[in-house]
C-alpha positions in Angstrom: -0.1 0.2 0.1 1.3 3.4 -1.0 2.3 5.9 1.6 -0.6 8.5 2.4 1.9 11.2 3.4 5.2 12.5 1.7 8.0 14.2 3.1 8.9 17.7 1.5 11.8 15.7 0.2 9.6 13.3 -1.7 7.6 16.2 -2.9 10.8 17.9 -4.3 12.0 14.7 -5.8 8.4 14.3 -7.6 8.4 17.6 -8.9 12.1 17.9 -9.7 12.5 20.9 -7.6 14.8 21.9 -4.6 13.8 21.4 -1.0 13.8 25.1 -0.5 11.2 25.6 -3.3 9.1 22.8 -2.0 9.0 24.4 1.6 8.2 27.8 0.1 5.2 26.3 -1.8 3.9 25.0 1.4 4.4 28.0 3.3 2.8 30.1 0.7 -0.1 27.9 0.7 0.3 26.9 -2.9 0.7 23.3 -1.8 -1.5 22.3 1.2 0.4 20.3 3.8 0.1 19.5 7.6 3.0 20.3 10.2 3.7 17.2 12.3 6.0 16.5 15.3 9.0 18.8 15.6 9.9 22.1 13.9 9.8 21.9 9.9 8.2 18.5 9.7 5.9 19.0 6.9 3.9 16.3 5.3 1.8 16.3 2.0 -0.8 13.9 1.2 0.1 12.3 -1.8 -3.5 12.8 -3.3 -3.1 16.6 -2.8 0.2 16.2 -4.6 -1.5 14.6 -7.5 -4.4 17.2 -7.4 -1.8 19.9 -7.4 -0.2 18.7 -10.4 -3.5 18.2 -12.2 -4.3 21.9 -11.3 -0.8 22.9 -13.0 -1.6 21.0 -16.1 -4.9 22.8 -16.4 -3.8 26.1 -15.4 -1.1 25.8 -18.1 -3.3 24.6 -20.7 -5.6 27.3 -20.2 -2.6 30.0 -20.3 -1.3 28.4 -23.4 -4.8 28.6 -25.0 -5.5 32.2 -24.1 -1.9 33.2 -25.5 -2.7 31.5 -29.0 -6.1 32.6 -29.1 -7.4 29.0 -29.8 -9.0 26.2 -28.1 -7.3 23.7 -25.3 -3.7 23.0 -26.2 -4.0 19.3 -24.9 
C-alpha cells in the first residue's frame, strides 16, 4: 500500500525541484500540507500532490490557449 503522506524531500523529488522550493510552496499555501511533530516536519498527502499537479496542467493549458487565441492545447 503506498504511503498516504510524503515528506518535503519526496515532494521535491517528484516535482524535480529543490527542498527550498518545496518548502516555499507549502509556506505560501500553494501546496497544502500539515505540520507534524517537531519544527519543519511537513507532510503532504499523496492525493493532494496529484491534485496540485493536475491543477497546474489545467492552468498551463488555459494559459497556452489564451496566449494562442485557440482552444485547449492538450
